[in-house]
Each structure stands twice: as C-alpha cells, then as structure tokens.
N, CA, C, O and the ligand as a Tripos MOL2 file, in Angstrom:
@<TRIPOS>MOLECULE
protein
  297   295    75     0     0
PROTEIN
NO_CHARGES

@<TRIPOS>ATOM
      1 N          51.6420   43.8560   34.1700 N.3       1 MET1
      2 CA         51.6340   43.6650   32.7070 C.3       1 MET1
      3 C          50.5990   42.6140   32.3120 C.2       1 MET1
      4 O          50.5320   41.5470   32.9220 O.2       1 MET1
      5 N          49.8490   42.8930   31.3620 N.am      2 ASP2
      6 CA         48.8460   41.9480   30.9080 C.3       2 ASP2
      7 C          49.4380   41.0730   29.8010 C.2       2 ASP2
      8 O          49.8200   41.5830   28.7480 O.2       2 ASP2
      9 N          49.5150   39.7760   30.0310 N.am      3 PRO3
     10 CA         50.1030   38.8830   29.0010 C.3       3 PRO3
     11 C          49.2590   38.8290   27.7430 C.2       3 PRO3
     12 O          49.7490   38.4300   26.6870 O.2       3 PRO3
     13 N          48.0230   39.2180   27.8370 N.am      4 MET4
     14 CA         47.1550   39.2010   26.6680 C.3       4 MET4
     15 C          47.3970   40.4060   25.7660 C.2       4 MET4
     16 O          47.0540   40.4070   24.5830 O.2       4 MET4
     17 N          47.9920   41.4190   26.3570 N.am      5 ALA5
     18 CA         48.2750   42.6170   25.5650 C.3       5 ALA5
     19 C          49.4150   42.3260   24.5970 C.2       5 ALA5
     20 O          50.5590   42.1060   24.9960 O.2       5 ALA5
     21 N          49.0830   42.3320   23.3770 N.am      6 SER6
     22 CA         50.0960   41.9820   22.3780 C.3       6 SER6
     23 C          50.9350   43.2020   22.0200 C.2       6 SER6
     24 O          50.4400   44.3220   21.9000 O.2       6 SER6
     25 N          52.2020   42.9380   21.8580 N.am      7 ASP7
     26 CA         53.0960   44.0210   21.4570 C.3       7 ASP7
     27 C          53.3280   44.0150   19.9500 C.2       7 ASP7
     28 O          54.0590   44.8410   19.4040 O.2       7 ASP7
     29 N          52.6830   43.0610   19.3050 N.am      8 HIS8
     30 CA         52.9100   42.9620   17.8640 C.3       8 HIS8
     31 C          52.3900   44.2080   17.1530 C.2       8 HIS8
     32 O          51.3100   44.7110   17.4630 O.2       8 HIS8
     33 N          53.1360   44.6700   16.2450 N.am      9 PRO9
     34 CA         52.6900   45.8500   15.4850 C.3       9 PRO9
     35 C          51.5090   45.4930   14.6030 C.2       9 PRO9
     36 O          51.4030   44.3520   14.1530 O.2       9 PRO9
     37 N          50.6390   46.4190   14.3490 N.am     10 PRO10
     38 CA         49.4360   46.1610   13.5300 C.3      10 PRO10
     39 C          49.8010   45.7690   12.1080 C.2      10 PRO10
     40 O          48.9680   45.2230   11.3860 O.2      10 PRO10
     41 N          51.0110   46.0340   11.7040 N.am     11 ALA11
     42 CA         51.4140   45.7220   10.3350 C.3      11 ALA11
     43 C          51.8530   44.2740   10.2080 C.2      11 ALA11
     44 O          52.3090   43.8510    9.1460 O.2      11 ALA11
     45 N          51.7160   43.5090   11.2930 N.am     12 ALA12
     46 CA         52.1980   42.1280   11.2690 C.3      12 ALA12
     47 C          51.3830   41.2920   10.2860 C.2      12 ALA12
     48 O          51.8890   40.3190    9.7280 O.2      12 ALA12
     49 N          50.1350   41.6660   10.0750 N.am     13 ARG13
     50 CA         49.3030   40.8750    9.1650 C.3      13 ARG13
     51 C          49.5570   41.2730    7.7110 C.2      13 ARG13
     52 O          49.0750   40.6260    6.7800 O.2      13 ARG13
     53 N          50.3070   42.3280    7.5420 N.am     14 GLU14
     54 CA         50.6560   42.7290    6.1790 C.3      14 GLU14
     55 C          52.1190   42.4080    5.9220 C.2      14 GLU14
     56 O          52.9840   42.6380    6.7680 O.2      14 GLU14
     57 N          52.3670   41.8870    4.7690 N.am     15 ARG15
     58 CA         53.7420   41.5310    4.4360 C.3      15 ARG15
     59 C          54.1840   42.2910    3.2150 C.2      15 ARG15
     60 O          53.4010   42.6270    2.3270 O.2      15 ARG15
     61 N          55.4600   42.5420    3.2110 N.am     16 ARG16
     62 CA         56.0220   43.2040    2.0310 C.3      16 ARG16
     63 C          56.8630   42.1800    1.2820 C.2      16 ARG16
     64 O          57.8200   41.6280    1.8240 O.2      16 ARG16
     65 N          56.5020   41.9410    0.0610 N.am     17 VAL17
     66 CA         57.2340   40.9870   -0.7430 C.3      17 VAL17
     67 C          57.7950   41.6970   -1.9660 C.2      17 VAL17
     68 O          57.5100   42.8690   -2.2140 O.2      17 VAL17
     69 N          58.5810   40.9730   -2.7060 N.am     18 ARG18
     70 CA         59.1440   41.5640   -3.9110 C.3      18 ARG18
     71 C          58.2580   41.2280   -5.0940 C.2      18 ARG18
     72 O          57.9050   40.0720   -5.3290 O.2      18 ARG18
     73 N          57.9140   42.2540   -5.8210 N.am     19 CYS19
     74 CA         57.0640   42.0630   -6.9860 C.3      19 CYS19
     75 C          57.8040   41.2110   -8.0140 C.2      19 CYS19
     76 O          58.9160   41.5590   -8.4110 O.2      19 CYS19
     77 N          57.2070   40.1010   -8.4520 N.am     20 PRO20
     78 CA         57.8670   39.2180   -9.4200 C.3      20 PRO20
     79 C          58.1030   39.8860  -10.7720 C.2      20 PRO20
     80 O          58.9570   39.4550  -11.5470 O.2      20 PRO20
     81 N          57.3510   40.9240  -11.0430 N.am     21 ALA21
     82 CA         57.4380   41.5590  -12.3580 C.3      21 ALA21
     83 C          58.4980   42.6530  -12.3860 C.2      21 ALA21
     84 O          59.3530   42.6720  -13.2710 O.2      21 ALA21
     85 N          58.4420   43.5550  -11.4260 N.am     22 CYS22
     86 CA         59.3470   44.6960  -11.4640 C.3      22 CYS22
     87 C          60.3800   44.6360  -10.3540 C.2      22 CYS22
     88 O          61.3320   45.4160  -10.3580 O.2      22 CYS22
     89 N          60.2120   43.7230   -9.4000 N.am     23 GLY23
     90 CA         61.1920   43.6030   -8.3350 C.3      23 GLY23
     91 C          61.0550   44.6740   -7.2730 C.2      23 GLY23
     92 O          61.9010   44.7940   -6.3870 O.2      23 GLY23
     93 N          59.9980   45.4430   -7.3620 N.am     24 GLY24
     94 CA         59.7960   46.4850   -6.3800 C.3      24 GLY24
     95 C          59.0480   45.9830   -5.1590 C.2      24 GLY24
     96 O          58.7190   44.8030   -5.0440 O.2      24 GLY24
     97 N          58.7920   46.9010   -4.2630 N.am     25 ASP25
     98 CA         58.0670   46.5450   -3.0520 C.3      25 ASP25
     99 C          56.6060   46.2720   -3.3810 C.2      25 ASP25
    100 O          55.9540   47.0460   -4.0820 O.2      25 ASP25
    101 N          56.1130   45.1690   -2.8670 N.am     26 SER26
    102 CA         54.7230   44.8350   -3.0970 C.3      26 SER26
    103 C          54.0620   44.5100   -1.7690 C.2      26 SER26
    104 O          54.6230   43.7910   -0.9420 O.2      26 SER26
    105 N          52.8860   45.0350   -1.5750 N.am     27 LEU27
    106 CA         52.1570   44.7980   -0.3360 C.3      27 LEU27
    107 C          51.3810   43.4970   -0.4480 C.2      27 LEU27
    108 O          50.4350   43.3810   -1.2280 O.2      27 LEU27
    109 N          51.8000   42.5200    0.3450 N.am     28 TYR28
    110 CA         51.1210   41.2310    0.3050 C.3      28 TYR28
    111 C          50.0400   41.2180    1.3810 C.2      28 TYR28
    112 O          50.2370   40.7200    2.4890 O.2      28 TYR28
    113 N          48.9060   41.7770    1.0190 N.am     29 ALA29
    114 CA         47.8000   41.8830    1.9690 C.3      29 ALA29
    115 C          46.5000   41.9500    1.1870 C.2      29 ALA29
    116 O          46.4890   42.2670   -0.0030 O.2      29 ALA29
    117 N          45.4070   41.6460    1.8700 N.am     30 PRO30
    118 CA         44.0950   41.7150    1.2000 C.3      30 PRO30
    119 C          43.8240   43.0620    0.5560 C.2      30 PRO30
    120 O          43.0000   43.1830   -0.3500 O.2      30 PRO30
    121 N          44.5360   44.0760    1.0440 N.am     31 ALA31
    122 CA         44.3470   45.4040    0.4750 C.3      31 ALA31
    123 C          44.9170   45.4890   -0.9340 C.2      31 ALA31
    124 O          44.5890   46.3940   -1.7020 O.2      31 ALA31
    125 N          45.7670   44.5400   -1.2520 N.am     32 ASN32
    126 CA         46.3670   44.5390   -2.5830 C.3      32 ASN32
    127 C          45.8340   43.3540   -3.3790 C.2      32 ASN32
    128 O          46.3260   42.2360   -3.2250 O.2      32 ASN32
    129 N          44.8440   43.5820   -4.2190 N.am     33 PRO33
    130 CA         44.2180   42.4880   -4.9730 C.3      33 PRO33
    131 C          45.1490   41.9070   -6.0240 C.2      33 PRO33
    132 O          44.8650   40.8550   -6.5980 O.2      33 PRO33
    133 N          46.2520   42.5830   -6.2770 N.am     34 HIS34
    134 CA         47.1620   42.1300   -7.3260 C.3      34 HIS34
    135 C          48.3650   41.3990   -6.7580 C.2      34 HIS34
    136 O          49.3090   41.0880   -7.4850 O.2      34 HIS34
    137 N          48.3340   41.1260   -5.4680 N.am     35 ARG35
    138 CA         49.4550   40.4320   -4.8680 C.3      35 ARG35
    139 C          49.6880   39.0960   -5.5520 C.2      35 ARG35
    140 O          48.7120   38.5000   -6.0050 O.2      35 ARG35
    141 N          50.8790   38.5930   -5.6580 N.am     36 PRO36
    142 CA         52.0720   39.2100   -5.0570 C.3      36 PRO36
    143 C          52.6420   40.3690   -5.8740 C.2      36 PRO36
    144 O          53.7250   40.8710   -5.5710 O.2      36 PRO36
    145 N          51.9280   40.7860   -6.8900 N.am     37 PHE37
    146 CA         52.4200   41.9000   -7.6900 C.3      37 PHE37
    147 C          52.1020   43.2110   -6.9830 C.2      37 PHE37
    148 O          51.2230   43.2770   -6.1230 O.2      37 PHE37
    149 N          52.8350   44.2490   -7.3650 N.am     38 CYS38
    150 CA         52.6590   45.5240   -6.6800 C.3      38 CYS38
    151 C          51.5020   46.2940   -7.2880 C.2      38 CYS38
    152 O          50.9400   47.1850   -6.6510 O.2      38 CYS38
    153 N          51.1490   45.9580   -8.5020 N.am     39 SER39
    154 CA         50.0810   46.7100   -9.1520 C.3      39 SER39
    155 C          49.4520   45.8660  -10.2480 C.2      39 SER39
    156 O          49.9650   44.8130  -10.6250 O.2      39 SER39
    157 N          48.3370   46.3580  -10.7420 N.am     40 GLU40
    158 CA         47.6530   45.6250  -11.8120 C.3      40 GLU40
    159 C          48.5330   45.5650  -13.0480 C.2      40 GLU40
    160 O          48.5190   44.5890  -13.7980 O.2      40 GLU40
    161 N          49.2840   46.6140  -13.2400 N.am     41 ARG41
    162 CA         50.1490   46.6790  -14.4180 C.3      41 ARG41
    163 C          51.1500   45.5230  -14.4220 C.2      41 ARG41
    164 O          51.3360   44.8350  -15.4250 O.2      41 ARG41
    165 N          51.7840   45.3370  -13.2700 N.am     42 CYS42
    166 CA         52.7810   44.2730  -13.1770 C.3      42 CYS42
    167 C          52.1130   42.9110  -13.3270 C.2      42 CYS42
    168 O          52.6880   41.9840  -13.8970 O.2      42 CYS42
    169 N          50.9140   42.8060  -12.8160 N.am     43 GLN43
    170 CA         50.1990   41.5440  -12.9240 C.3      43 GLN43
    171 C          49.9200   41.2190  -14.3860 C.2      43 GLN43
    172 O          50.0540   40.0710  -14.8110 O.2      43 GLN43
    173 N          49.5410   42.2130  -15.1360 N.am     44 GLN44
    174 CA         49.2410   42.0050  -16.5480 C.3      44 GLN44
    175 C          50.5110   41.6470  -17.3110 C.2      44 GLN44
    176 O          50.4990   40.7930  -18.1980 O.2      44 GLN44
    177 N          51.5840   42.3020  -16.9580 N.am     45 ILE45
    178 CA         52.8550   42.0340  -17.6420 C.3      45 ILE45
    179 C          53.2520   40.5890  -17.4390 C.2      45 ILE45
    180 O          53.6440   39.9000  -18.3810 O.2      45 ILE45
    181 N          53.1460   40.1350  -16.1970 N.am     46 ASP46
    182 CA         53.5730   38.7790  -15.9040 C.3      46 ASP46
    183 C          52.6470   37.7750  -16.5720 C.2      46 ASP46
    184 O          53.1000   36.7590  -17.1000 O.2      46 ASP46
    185 N          51.3810   38.0530  -16.5500 N.am     47 PHE47
    186 CA         50.4210   37.1320  -17.1530 C.3      47 PHE47
    187 C          50.6650   37.0330  -18.6540 C.2      47 PHE47
    188 O          50.5760   35.9510  -19.2350 O.2      47 PHE47
    189 N          50.9740   38.1730  -19.2780 N.am     48 GLY48
    190 CA         51.2440   38.1830  -20.7060 C.3      48 GLY48
    191 C          52.4470   37.3250  -21.0320 C.2      48 GLY48
    192 O          52.4320   36.5630  -21.9990 O.2      48 GLY48
    193 N          53.4760   37.4450  -20.2350 N.am     49 ALA49
    194 CA         54.6840   36.6680  -20.4790 C.3      49 ALA49
    195 C          54.4010   35.1870  -20.2900 C.2      49 ALA49
    196 O          54.8790   34.3430  -21.0470 O.2      49 ALA49
    197 N          53.6270   34.8970  -19.2820 N.am     50 TRP50
    198 CA         53.3100   33.4970  -19.0020 C.3      50 TRP50
    199 C          52.4810   32.9060  -20.1440 C.2      50 TRP50
    200 O          52.7130   31.7720  -20.5630 O.2      50 TRP50
    201 N          51.5350   33.6630  -20.6320 N.am     51 ALA51
    202 CA         50.6670   33.1890  -21.6960 C.3      51 ALA51
    203 C          51.4640   32.9680  -22.9810 C.2      51 ALA51
    204 O          51.2850   31.9570  -23.6600 O.2      51 ALA51
    205 N          52.3290   33.9020  -23.3080 N.am     52 SER52
    206 CA         53.0910   33.7670  -24.5430 C.3      52 SER52
    207 C          54.0380   32.5740  -24.4420 C.2      52 SER52
    208 O          54.2610   31.8600  -25.4200 O.2      52 SER52
    209 N          54.5850   32.3690  -23.2600 N.am     53 GLU53
    210 CA         55.4740   31.2210  -23.0850 C.3      53 GLU53
    211 C          54.7090   29.9240  -23.2420 C.2      53 GLU53
    212 O          55.2110   28.9410  -23.7890 O.2      53 GLU53
    213 N          53.5000   29.9460  -22.7560 N.am     54 ARG54
    214 CA         52.6970   28.7330  -22.7790 C.3      54 ARG54
    215 C          52.3210   28.3610  -24.2100 C.2      54 ARG54
    216 O          52.2660   27.1850  -24.5710 O.2      54 ARG54
    217 N          52.0690   29.3740  -25.0040 N.am     55 PHE55
    218 CA         51.6340   29.0960  -26.3690 C.3      55 PHE55
    219 C          52.8160   28.8680  -27.3040 C.2      55 PHE55
    220 O          52.6500   28.3710  -28.4180 O.2      55 PHE55
    221 N          53.9910   29.2280  -26.8510 N.am     56 ALA56
    222 CA         55.1810   29.0400  -27.6740 C.3      56 ALA56
    223 C          55.7340   27.6410  -27.4250 C.2      56 ALA56
    224 O          56.6900   27.4550  -26.6710 O.2      56 ALA56
    225 N          55.1300   26.6940  -28.0580 N.am     57 LEU57
    226 CA         55.5710   25.3230  -27.8750 C.3      57 LEU57
    227 C          56.8620   25.0820  -28.6320 C.2      57 LEU57
    228 O          57.0510   25.5800  -29.7420 O.2      57 LEU57
    229 N          57.7410   24.3190  -28.0220 N.am     58 PRO58
    230 CA         59.0380   24.0570  -28.6660 C.3      58 PRO58
    231 C          58.8810   23.2030  -29.9080 C.2      58 PRO58
    232 O          58.1810   22.1900  -29.8770 O.2      58 PRO58
    233 N          59.5080   23.5870  -30.9810 N.am     59 GLY59
    234 CA         59.4530   22.8050  -32.2110 C.3      59 GLY59
    235 C          58.3070   23.1910  -33.1020 C.2      59 GLY59
    236 O          58.1440   22.6180  -34.1790 O.2      59 GLY59
    237 N          57.5050   24.1520  -32.6840 N.am     60 SER60
    238 CA         56.3610   24.5440  -33.4960 C.3      60 SER60
    239 C          56.7240   25.7670  -34.3250 C.2      60 SER60
    240 O          56.2940   26.8840  -34.0390 O.2      60 SER60
    241 N          57.5090   25.5340  -35.3380 N.am     61 GLY61
    242 CA         57.8920   26.6410  -36.1930 C.3      61 GLY61
    243 C          56.7590   27.0340  -37.0990 C.2      61 GLY61
    244 O          55.9550   26.1920  -37.4960 O.2      61 GLY61
    245 N          56.6880   28.2950  -37.4270 N.am     62 GLU62
    246 CA         55.5850   28.7340  -38.2670 C.3      62 GLU62
    247 C          55.8160   28.3430  -39.7180 C.2      62 GLU62
    248 O          54.8880   28.3970  -40.5250 O.2      62 GLU62
    249 N          57.0260   27.9540  -40.0600 N.am     63 ALA63
    250 CA         57.3410   27.5610  -41.4280 C.3      63 ALA63
    251 C          56.8030   26.1470  -41.6910 C.2      63 ALA63
    252 O          56.2570   25.8750  -42.7600 O.2      63 ALA63
    253 N          56.9570   25.2790  -40.7400 N.am     64 ASP64
    254 CA         56.5030   23.9050  -40.9130 C.3      64 ASP64
    255 C          55.1280   23.7290  -40.2830 C.2      64 ASP64
    256 O          55.0130   23.3580  -39.1150 O.2      64 ASP64
    257 N          54.1200   23.9900  -41.0410 N.am     65 GLY65
    258 CA         52.7730   23.8490  -40.5370 C.3      65 GLY65
    259 C          52.2800   22.4360  -40.7170 C.2      65 GLY65
    260 O          53.0040   21.5790  -41.2230 O.2      65 GLY65
    261 N          51.0460   22.1850  -40.3040 N.am     66 PRO66
    262 CA         50.4450   20.8510  -40.4420 C.3      66 PRO66
    263 C          50.1780   20.5030  -41.9070 C.2      66 PRO66
    264 O          49.8650   19.3560  -42.2260 O.2      66 PRO66
    265 N          50.2990   21.4770  -42.7840 N.am     67 ASP67
    266 CA         50.0580   21.2220  -44.2090 C.3      67 ASP67
    267 C          51.2310   20.4910  -44.8350 C.2      67 ASP67
    268 O          51.1190   19.9570  -45.9380 O.2      67 ASP67
    269 N          52.3390   20.4650  -44.1440 N.am     68 GLY68
    270 CA         53.5220   19.7890  -44.6780 C.3      68 GLY68
    271 C          54.3250   20.7380  -45.5290 C.2      68 GLY68
    272 O          53.8720   21.8300  -45.8700 O.2      68 GLY68
    273 N          55.5240   20.3080  -45.8680 N.am     69 PRO69
    274 CA         56.4100   21.1310  -46.7140 C.3      69 PRO69
    275 C          55.9410   21.1310  -48.1610 C.2      69 PRO69
    276 O          56.4190   20.3560  -48.9890 O.2      69 PRO69
    277 N          55.0010   22.0110  -48.4430 N.am     70 ALA70
    278 CA         54.4270   22.0450  -49.7810 C.3      70 ALA70
    279 C          55.3970   22.7170  -50.7510 C.2      70 ALA70
    280 O          55.5150   22.2970  -51.9030 O.2      70 ALA70
    281 N          56.0750   23.7340  -50.2990 N.am     71 SER71
    282 CA         56.9590   24.4500  -51.1820 C.3      71 SER71
    283 C          58.3940   23.9980  -50.9690 C.2      71 SER71
    284 O          59.2810   24.8050  -50.6930 O.2      71 SER71
    285 N          58.6020   22.7270  -51.0980 N.am     72 ARG72
    286 CA         59.9440   22.1840  -50.8580 C.3      72 ARG72
    287 C          60.5910   21.8720  -52.2150 C.2      72 ARG72
    288 O          60.5350   20.7430  -52.7030 O.2      72 ARG72
    289 N          61.1890   22.8720  -52.7920 N.am     73 GLY73
    290 CA         61.8320   22.6600  -54.0780 C.3      73 GLY73
    291 C          63.1320   21.8740  -53.9460 C.2      73 GLY73
    292 O          64.1840   22.4310  -53.6310 O.2      73 GLY73
    293 N          63.0410   20.6050  -54.1870 N.am     74 ASP74
    294 CA         64.2250   19.7520  -54.0350 C.3      74 ASP74
    295 C          64.7550   19.2910  -55.3900 C.2      74 ASP74
    296 O          65.7480   18.5650  -55.4500 O.2      74 ASP74
    297 ZN         55.6710   45.5310   -9.7830 Zn       75 ZN75
@<TRIPOS>BOND
     1     1     2 1
     2     2     3 1
     3     3     4 2
     4     3     5 am
     5     5     6 1
     6     6     7 1
     7     7     8 2
     8     7     9 am
     9     9    10 1
    10    10    11 1
    11    11    12 2
    12    11    13 am
    13    13    14 1
    14    14    15 1
    15    15    16 2
    16    15    17 am
    17    17    18 1
    18    18    19 1
    19    19    20 2
    20    19    21 am
    21    21    22 1
    22    22    23 1
    23    23    24 2
    24    23    25 am
    25    25    26 1
    26    26    27 1
    27    27    28 2
    28    27    29 am
    29    29    30 1
    30    30    31 1
    31    31    32 2
    32    31    33 am
    33    33    34 1
    34    34    35 1
    35    35    36 2
    36    35    37 am
    37    37    38 1
    38    38    39 1
    39    39    40 2
    40    39    41 am
    41    41    42 1
    42    42    43 1
    43    43    44 2
    44    43    45 am
    45    45    46 1
    46    46    47 1
    47    47    48 2
    48    47    49 am
    49    49    50 1
    50    50    51 1
    51    51    52 2
    52    51    53 am
    53    53    54 1
    54    54    55 1
    55    55    56 2
    56    55    57 am
    57    57    58 1
    58    58    59 1
    59    59    60 2
    60    59    61 am
    61    61    62 1
    62    62    63 1
    63    63    64 2
    64    63    65 am
    65    65    66 1
    66    66    67 1
    67    67    68 2
    68    67    69 am
    69    69    70 1
    70    70    71 1
    71    71    72 2
    72    71    73 am
    73    73    74 1
    74    74    75 1
    75    75    76 2
    76    75    77 am
    77    77    78 1
    78    78    79 1
    79    79    80 2
    80    79    81 am
    81    81    82 1
    82    82    83 1
    83    83    84 2
    84    83    85 am
    85    85    86 1
    86    86    87 1
    87    87    88 2
    88    87    89 am
    89    89    90 1
    90    90    91 1
    91    91    92 2
    92    91    93 am
    93    93    94 1
    94    94    95 1
    95    95    96 2
    96    95    97 am
    97    97    98 1
    98    98    99 1
    99    99   100 2
   100    99   101 am
   101   101   102 1
   102   102   103 1
   103   103   104 2
   104   103   105 am
   105   105   106 1
   106   106   107 1
   107   107   108 2
   108   107   109 am
   109   109   110 1
   110   110   111 1
   111   111   112 2
   112   111   113 am
   113   113   114 1
   114   114   115 1
   115   115   116 2
   116   115   117 am
   117   117   118 1
   118   118   119 1
   119   119   120 2
   120   119   121 am
   121   121   122 1
   122   122   123 1
   123   123   124 2
   124   123   125 am
   125   125   126 1
   126   126   127 1
   127   127   128 2
   128   127   129 am
   129   129   130 1
   130   130   131 1
   131   131   132 2
   132   131   133 am
   133   133   134 1
   134   134   135 1
   135   135   136 2
   136   135   137 am
   137   137   138 1
   138   138   139 1
   139   139   140 2
   140   139   141 am
   141   141   142 1
   142   142   143 1
   143   143   144 2
   144   143   145 am
   145   145   146 1
   146   146   147 1
   147   147   148 2
   148   147   149 am
   149   149   150 1
   150   150   151 1
   151   151   152 2
   152   151   153 am
   153   153   154 1
   154   154   155 1
   155   155   156 2
   156   155   157 am
   157   157   158 1
   158   158   159 1
   159   159   160 2
   160   159   161 am
   161   161   162 1
   162   162   163 1
   163   163   164 2
   164   163   165 am
   165   165   166 1
   166   166   167 1
   167   167   168 2
   168   167   169 am
   169   169   170 1
   170   170   171 1
   171   171   172 2
   172   171   173 am
   173   173   174 1
   174   174   175 1
   175   175   176 2
   176   175   177 am
   177   177   178 1
   178   178   179 1
   179   179   180 2
   180   179   181 am
   181   181   182 1
   182   182   183 1
   183   183   184 2
   184   183   185 am
   185   185   186 1
   186   186   187 1
   187   187   188 2
   188   187   189 am
   189   189   190 1
   190   190   191 1
   191   191   192 2
   192   191   193 am
   193   193   194 1
   194   194   195 1
   195   195   196 2
   196   195   197 am
   197   197   198 1
   198   198   199 1
   199   199   200 2
   200   199   201 am
   201   201   202 1
   202   202   203 1
   203   203   204 2
   204   203   205 am
   205   205   206 1
   206   206   207 1
   207   207   208 2
   208   207   209 am
   209   209   210 1
   210   210   211 1
   211   211   212 2
   212   211   213 am
   213   213   214 1
   214   214   215 1
   215   215   216 2
   216   215   217 am
   217   217   218 1
   218   218   219 1
   219   219   220 2
   220   219   221 am
   221   221   222 1
   222   222   223 1
   223   223   224 2
   224   223   225 am
   225   225   226 1
   226   226   227 1
   227   227   228 2
   228   227   229 am
   229   229   230 1
   230   230   231 1
   231   231   232 2
   232   231   233 am
   233   233   234 1
   234   234   235 1
   235   235   236 2
   236   235   237 am
   237   237   238 1
   238   238   239 1
   239   239   240 2
   240   239   241 am
   241   241   242 1
   242   242   243 1
   243   243   244 2
   244   243   245 am
   245   245   246 1
   246   246   247 1
   247   247   248 2
   248   247   249 am
   249   249   250 1
   250   250   251 1
   251   251   252 2
   252   251   253 am
   253   253   254 1
   254   254   255 1
   255   255   256 2
   256   255   257 am
   257   257   258 1
   258   258   259 1
   259   259   260 2
   260   259   261 am
   261   261   262 1
   262   262   263 1
   263   263   264 2
   264   263   265 am
   265   265   266 1
   266   266   267 1
   267   267   268 2
   268   267   269 am
   269   269   270 1
   270   270   271 1
   271   271   272 2
   272   271   273 am
   273   273   274 1
   274   274   275 1
   275   275   276 2
   276   275   277 am
   277   277   278 1
   278   278   279 1
   279   279   280 2
   280   279   281 am
   281   281   282 1
   282   282   283 1
   283   283   284 2
   284   283   285 am
   285   285   286 1
   286   286   287 1
   287   287   288 2
   288   287   289 am
   289   289   290 1
   290   290   291 1
   291   291   292 2
   292   291   293 am
   293   293   294 1
   294   294   295 1
   295   295   296 2
@<TRIPOS>SUBSTRUCTURE
     1 MET1         2 RESIDUE 1 A MET
     2 ASP2         6 RESIDUE 1 A ASP
     3 PRO3        10 RESIDUE 1 A PRO
     4 MET4        14 RESIDUE 1 A MET
     5 ALA5        18 RESIDUE 1 A ALA
     6 SER6        22 RESIDUE 1 A SER
     7 ASP7        26 RESIDUE 1 A ASP
     8 HIS8        30 RESIDUE 1 A HIS
     9 PRO9        34 RESIDUE 1 A PRO
    10 PRO10       38 RESIDUE 1 A PRO
    11 ALA11       42 RESIDUE 1 A ALA
    12 ALA12       46 RESIDUE 1 A ALA
    13 ARG13       50 RESIDUE 1 A ARG
    14 GLU14       54 RESIDUE 1 A GLU
    15 ARG15       58 RESIDUE 1 A ARG
    16 ARG16       62 RESIDUE 1 A ARG
    17 VAL17       66 RESIDUE 1 A VAL
    18 ARG18       70 RESIDUE 1 A ARG
    19 CYS19       74 RESIDUE 1 A CYS
    20 PRO20       78 RESIDUE 1 A PRO
    21 ALA21       82 RESIDUE 1 A ALA
    22 CYS22       86 RESIDUE 1 A CYS
    23 GLY23       90 RESIDUE 1 A GLY
    24 GLY24       94 RESIDUE 1 A GLY
    25 ASP25       98 RESIDUE 1 A ASP
    26 SER26      102 RESIDUE 1 A SER
    27 LEU27      106 RESIDUE 1 A LEU
    28 TYR28      110 RESIDUE 1 A TYR
    29 ALA29      114 RESIDUE 1 A ALA
    30 PRO30      118 RESIDUE 1 A PRO
    31 ALA31      122 RESIDUE 1 A ALA
    32 ASN32      126 RESIDUE 1 A ASN
    33 PRO33      130 RESIDUE 1 A PRO
    34 HIS34      134 RESIDUE 1 A HIS
    35 ARG35      138 RESIDUE 1 A ARG
    36 PRO36      142 RESIDUE 1 A PRO
    37 PHE37      146 RESIDUE 1 A PHE
    38 CYS38      150 RESIDUE 1 A CYS
    39 SER39      154 RESIDUE 1 A SER
    40 GLU40      158 RESIDUE 1 A GLU
    41 ARG41      162 RESIDUE 1 A ARG
    42 CYS42      166 RESIDUE 1 A CYS
    43 GLN43      170 RESIDUE 1 A GLN
    44 GLN44      174 RESIDUE 1 A GLN
    45 ILE45      178 RESIDUE 1 A ILE
    46 ASP46      182 RESIDUE 1 A ASP
    47 PHE47      186 RESIDUE 1 A PHE
    48 GLY48      190 RESIDUE 1 A GLY
    49 ALA49      194 RESIDUE 1 A ALA
    50 TRP50      198 RESIDUE 1 A TRP
    51 ALA51      202 RESIDUE 1 A ALA
    52 SER52      206 RESIDUE 1 A SER
    53 GLU53      210 RESIDUE 1 A GLU
    54 ARG54      214 RESIDUE 1 A ARG
    55 PHE55      218 RESIDUE 1 A PHE
    56 ALA56      222 RESIDUE 1 A ALA
    57 LEU57      226 RESIDUE 1 A LEU
    58 PRO58      230 RESIDUE 1 A PRO
    59 GLY59      234 RESIDUE 1 A GLY
    60 SER60      238 RESIDUE 1 A SER
    61 GLY61      242 RESIDUE 1 A GLY
    62 GLU62      246 RESIDUE 1 A GLU
    63 ALA63      250 RESIDUE 1 A ALA
    64 ASP64      254 RESIDUE 1 A ASP
    65 GLY65      258 RESIDUE 1 A GLY
    66 PRO66      262 RESIDUE 1 A PRO
    67 ASP67      266 RESIDUE 1 A ASP
    68 GLY68      270 RESIDUE 1 A GLY
    69 PRO69      274 RESIDUE 1 A PRO
    70 ALA70      278 RESIDUE 1 A ALA
    71 SER71      282 RESIDUE 1 A SER
    72 ARG72      286 RESIDUE 1 A ARG
    73 GLY73      290 RESIDUE 1 A GLY
    74 ASP74      294 RESIDUE 1 A ASP
    75 ZN75       297 GROUP 0 **** ****
C-alpha cells in the first residue's frame, strides 16, 4: 500500500453548505461564484434585504423630516 495514495474523495475540496437565503443546498466551491448562496438569485435577495435594513435607520420616520414639524397644528 502506498501511504501517499490518498483515499480522500475528489469532492473533499467542495463543500455543501446551506444557502442563507433559501436554506437549500449550496455548493461552496470556486465553481460557485455566488457562494455561500446557491445561486445569483439568492445572492441578490440577501443583498437587497441587507441594503434595505442598512438604510432603515431606527427613529428615522418619514413624517419627521429635517425640516421639522411644520404642519403641527397645536
Ligand atoms: Zn438559495
């Protein structure tokens, strides 16, 4: 037996992870440019959610703008 002969399967360099967007199987390998997502679609979905969350700052209501409460009938 040759100790140099590896028994590792060729798929050892490829990993299967769970897609953060859809929870499906995702190929975590250079062959998948959208990793850890399973597809470009899922990547876009996640990025969109992340972007909207980032821009949705807490306390920034659209009613109270920097102009102040101009129409405040008190
Ligand atoms: Zn997915």
